[in-house]
N, C-alpha and C positions, 0 to 999 in steps of 0.2 A: 334962397334957392329951394325949389320944391324937392321932396323926397324922391320922386321919380327920376329927376335929373341926376340925383346923386348915385343911383344904383346902376346906371348904364355903364360907367367906367368899370365898375366892379365885375360885371359880366364879361366885358372885353378882356380884363386881366385873367379871368379863369380860362377863357378859350385859349389864351396864349400858353398856358401850362398843359394843355391837352396832349401834345406829342410826348412830353416827358412822362405823363401819367400812363400813357399806352405802353411805353417801354418798360415801366416798372411793374406792369400787370403780369401775372403768371401766364405761361404759354397757352393753357386751356382758355384763358380769357381772350387770347388773341386769335382763336379759331383753329388751333392745332388739336390733333387727337391725343388722347391720354396714352398711358403705357399700353402696349399690345396686350390683348386678352390671353388668359391662360388656356392652353390646349392640353388635354390629357396625354401623358406619356411623351411630351415634346417640350422643347425649349426654343424661344425666339433667338434668332441670330442677329444681334444688334450691332455688333462691331463698335464704331465710335458714335453711333446715333444717340443724341440726348433729347431731341425734339422730333415731332412727327407731323409735319405740315400735310396739307391735303395732297392726295395721290402718292403718299409715301407707302412703299411696299415692304413688308417684313416677312421673311421666310423662317420656318421652323425646322428644327432638326430633332429626329426621334431619339428618345432616351436609349441608353445601352440595353440590349436585349429586345428591342422593339425595331420593327421594320416598317417603312412607309408602304401603305396599301396602294398598289398600282391604280392609277386613274383618279385618285382623290387629291384635291389641292392641298398644298402645304404652306400657303402664305395668306396674309391679310393685307387690305388696302385701306388707308385713311380716306374716308369719303367726304363729300362736300358738306355734309351735316356734322362734321367733326366726330364721326363715329367710325369704328372699324367694320369692315365687311365681315359677313358671317363665315365661319369655317367649321367643318365637321371633324370629328375625331378621325385621324388618318394614320395613326401609329398603332401597330398591333404586334402581338407576339408571333414569332416565326422560327422555324428550324433554320439552322445554318445552311449554307450551300451544300447540296448533296455530296456525299463522299466520292472521291476519285477511286475507281476500282482498277486494279492492274490488268484485268481481263475484259473490261467493258467500259464504254463511255456513254454519257447522257445523249439521249436522242435530241434532235435539233430543237423542238419546241421548248425544251427546259434549259438550254445552255445559257441563255441570257436572262433567265428569271432569277430573282433574289428574294421573292416573298413566298414562303411556304408555310401557311397556317396549319394548325393541327388537323390531321385527316387528309391532307393533300398527298398526292402520289406523283412519282416520277418514273419514267421508263428508260431502260438502258438497252444498248445494242453491243454485240461482240466486237472487240478490236480485231485488227488484221492478225492472222495467225491463230485465231481461235474459232471454234465452232459452237453453235448454240445447242445447249442441252434443254430440250423442250419439256423435260420432266420437272424442271425447276423454274421458279418464278423469276422474271427479270424486272420486277417492280419493287420499289422501296416506298415506305409510307412514313410521313411525319407523325410521330406518336403524340399523345396528349402531354407528355413531359417535354415536348419539343426536341426530341432526339429522333434519329432515323432508325427504322427497323434494320435488323442485321441482314446483310445480303447473303444469298446462297451463291455458290460458285456455279452460276448457270451457263458459263462459257468455259469450254475445255480446250486445252492446247491441241493443235493439229499435230499429226505424227508424220515424220519423214519416212521414206521407204526403208526397208531393212537394208543395211549397208552391204551385206554379202561377206565374202571371205577373200583373203589374199593368199595365193600360193606361196609357201615357204615363209609365211608371216602371220601376224595376229591383228585382229580388230578389237580394241578395248572400248566397250560402251561404259562411259563414266557413270551415268545415272539411268538414262532412258534415251529414246530417239524422238522425243517430242520437241516442239518448237523451242528454240533456244539452247538445246542440248549440244554437247560436244562429244566427239569420238576421237580416239588416237590410234595410230598405226605403228607397228614395229615389225622387225624381221628376225628370223631365226639366225643363230650363230652361223657365220660363213656367208651371210647375204647382206647386201646394203640396200637401203631404202631410196628409191627413185621417185620423187614426187613429194607432196605435202605430208607432214606427220600428223596433222589435225584436220578435222572437217566439222562444220557447224550446221545445225538444222536452222536454216534461215528463211526469211520471207522472200518470195518471188511472186509478184502480183498478188493474187488472193490465196495462193497456195504456199506450201513450204517445201524446200528441197535442200540437199547437202551442198555446201559451198564449194567443196573440192571432191574430185573423183578419187577412187581408190588408187593408191600408189602401187608400184611394182617392187618386188624383192629380187634383186639380181645377184647372181653368185659373185663372190669376191675372188679375184684371181691373184696369184702370186706372180712376181716378176720372173723372167727366165732364170732357171737354176744356174748357179755358178759352175763354170767348167773347171776341170782340174788338169794339171799337166800330167802327161803319160797315162791318162785314163779316159774313160768314156762314160756316158750316161746311157743306161739300158732303157729302151722303149721311150724315146722322147716324144713330146706332144707339142702342139701349137700353143695351148694354154694349160695352166695348172691351177685347179680350183682347190677350195678348202678341203683338207684332209687327204688330198692326193699326194702320193709319195713317189720318189725317184730313187733308183739304185745305181751306184757307181761300180765300175770294174776297171782294174788296172791292166795295162798292156803287159805282154810277156816280158819277163825279166824284172818286173816291178812288184812290190808288195804293198797291199792296202794298209794304211795306218789310220785308225779311227773307224767310226761306224760306217757301214757301207750304204746307208740310206738316210734321207731327210724327208720331211713332209711339209706341206703347205699349211700354215696356221694363220690366225687373225689376231692383230693387236691394234687397238684404237681404231677399229673399222678398216684397217688396211691389211692386205695379205703380205705375209713374210714367211721365210723358211725357218724351220724349227731349230736350225743350228748351222754351224759352218760345215762345209763339205770335207770329206777325208782327203788324205794325201797319198800319192803313189811314190814310193821311194825305191831306189835301186836295191835289188835283193842282195847284191854282193856287198853293199855297205851296211847291211843290217847285221850286227854281231850276234853270234849264236851263244847261248849260255850253256857252259859245260858243267855238269853236276860235280860237286866236290866229293872226293873220296878220302877218308881218313887213313893214316898209316896204321899198320898192325900194332897191337899192344900185347904184352905178355901177361898172362893171368896165372897165378899160382893156385892150383886145385889140389886139395887133399883127397887122395883116393885110398881105397882099402883093397888089398890083394888077398886071395883065398888059396894059399899053397897048402901042401900036406902037413907042413909044420905049423906051429902056432902062429896065429895072425899077427902081422906087424903093420905098422903105419908107415907109409912112404910118401914123399912129396912128388907131385906131378906138375911139370911145367907145361902149360897149354898156351900156345900162341893163337890169339883170336883177334878178329877185327870188329869193332863196334860201328854201327850205323853206316854200313857200306852201301853206297848208292850204286851198286852193280847188280846185274841180272841174277847171278847165282855163284855159289862158292862150293869148293870140295874140301872136306876135312879128312886128313889121314892121321892114324895113330901108330906110333912106334914104341915098343916096349924093350927096355934094356935092363937086364938082371944084374944086380950087384950083391955083394955079401951082406949088405944092410937092407936090401929090399929091391923093389922094381921101380924104375922111373918111366912114366908114360909121357911121351912127347907128342902133342897134338899140333899139327900144322895146318893152316888154312891156305888153300891155293885159289887164286882167282881163275875162274873159267874164261873170263874176258879181261884181258889186261887193261887197266886204266892207268892214269898218270902215276898213281901211288903203288900199283901192283908191282911186286918184284923188288921193292926197295929193301 
């Protein structure tokens, strides 16, 4: 057998192993793309991908602190030549979303934007309830350190009208009368508040106004005064207001016991009388108090007599009354001579006889 004939079976056997050899070859050898290319400031999102056949698309995500530049592609495709499509740098540094201001909001062109490179600016407009202060800038700038410039307070709160005054009451302004402010109302003593006790400077359309009108302060009235038996109320009225008083008077033959007047006062916002009314009692039943008069007492007084003979001392008996509750008294003196001296007797007589006089 010739050598040519012997080599033919060998070639056939090698062709039979070709499928196995293709499976054992690395992916690149089978026509797949290699690992996606590096992109500055971005990383590919691979998920569970381990091979990249033709037409495979890989998308990139910007690193932290970087933002995708609008309009630039962020993905690559495995082409027919087993190479990735070209991609330009699309991640750049940017300021964060512009700050939210309590008095202003971003104008429409900037509300959906998220890429703000250094040097870019945004414009604001006043919120409802605020007015524009044209002397201050409403623009913010992304600085080179990728922070926003400090905003001025270029929108000021609108003011509600001056609230006015309440007769017999008070209006208390808590802080001011600008948008969002509150005021409170109260009444003087003797008056009650009818209406709301608070009002707020609130938005209505494009303007601001108070949510509630001024209340009223109405006089507090007491109930009808209590009547008394055997007596009357002088100068009666249909209503009795705070501090108004009434006077009682008894009928003939009756005596007033207690104060003759009471007045209308206020407790816990309600009108009430200052106290209970007096009473009218039968005059004949009221006992009269008679002053007590003490009985006479005898007082020994030593007196000196001046006769022509040498002076002697004699005892004088004087009858006197102490602490007499009588209008007046009369004292009479009687002198009786004896061999041993003179006795002076003083007697006190009542000018108006009381219960003890004459005992």
